[in-house]
N, C-alpha and C positions, 0 to 999 in steps of 0.2 A: 215507632220511636225508639231508637237504640237505648237512650238512657232509662226507659221504663220496661225493657225488655226483662222478662222473669219475675216481675212485681205483680203480686196478687192484688194490691190496690195502690192507689196513688197516694202519695204522702198527704197527711192531713184527712185523707177520706174518713178515718174512724173517728177523728174529731168532729167532723161536720155531719156525720150519718144520720143524727136525728136533728139537725137544725132545722128551724122553721123556714118556709120558703122564702119569707122576706128578708131572712138573715142571709141565705145563699144568695139572693138576688143582690143585696148590698155589697157583699163580698165580691161578687162576679162583676157588678158594675165599676166599683172602686179599682180591682184589679185591671180590668179591661181600659178604664180611664189613664191607669199609670203606664200601661203599655203603649198605648196610642198618643199619650202625651196630652191627653184632654181630661187630666184628673181635676184641675182647678186647685189643688191644694186643700180641698176640704176634708180629705181622709174619709174613714168609713163612716157609715151612716149611725146614728144612735142606736138603731135596733141591734147592730152588731155587738157594739159595746155594752149594751144591756143584757145580751144573752151570754157574752164571755163573762161579764163581771157578777151574773147571777150566782148566789151561793151555792146552787146545787150543780153548777157546772163542774167544778173541781171533783165533787164527789162521784159523779157520773163517768168522768173521764180519768179517774185516778190511775186506771190499769194502763191506758193508753200513753199517759205521761211517764210512768214508771218504765213500761218498755221503751219508750223513746230515749230515755236518759241511760238506760243499760243497766239499770241497777236492779238485779233480780234476786239478791239476796235477802232473806227475810231477817227482821231484826231491827234494832234501833241504833246499833252501834255504827257510827260514822267513822272517818280516818282519825279523827281527833276526840269528839265528843259524842256522848251518848244522847240521843234525842230525848228520850224518856227522861233522863235527869234534868235536861232544860225544861220540859213541859212541867215536870213536877215543881221545879223551883218557881216557875211562872204562877202556877196555880197557887201554890202554898202563899206566895206573896200577895196575892189576890189581884194580880194583873189580867189573869184570864179565869173563866169560870171552867168547872169540871166538864170535860166533853166526852160522854160516854161512848160515842161512835168514832172518836178519833183513831184513826189508824196510821201509827208512825212506823214506816218502813225504811 
C-alpha cells in the first residue's frame, strides 16, 4: 500500500501494542462494521472505553502522545503559560492534591 510505504509501524500501533485481545477485537469489529455499513450505531464496546479511560493508560502511553503532538522540548513553559504555575495554583487552592509522579512537559 503506497500510503504506508516507508513506515515502520501503522498509525496507532504503539497505542494498541499492549491492548488485551478483547479490546482489539472490539475495535476491529466496530471499525469493520463502520466500513461495511453494519455498525448499527452502537459505537465501541464498553471494554474498549474501560481500557482507554483506565487511569494507567495515559501514564503508560505518555511518550506516544507526546511524540504524536510533536512537542519534544522539555519544560513546562507553553506559548503563553507555564504549566507548573497552573499546577501550583490548583494545588495551593486545594482543588487538586500533590502528585509526586506528575510529569509536566
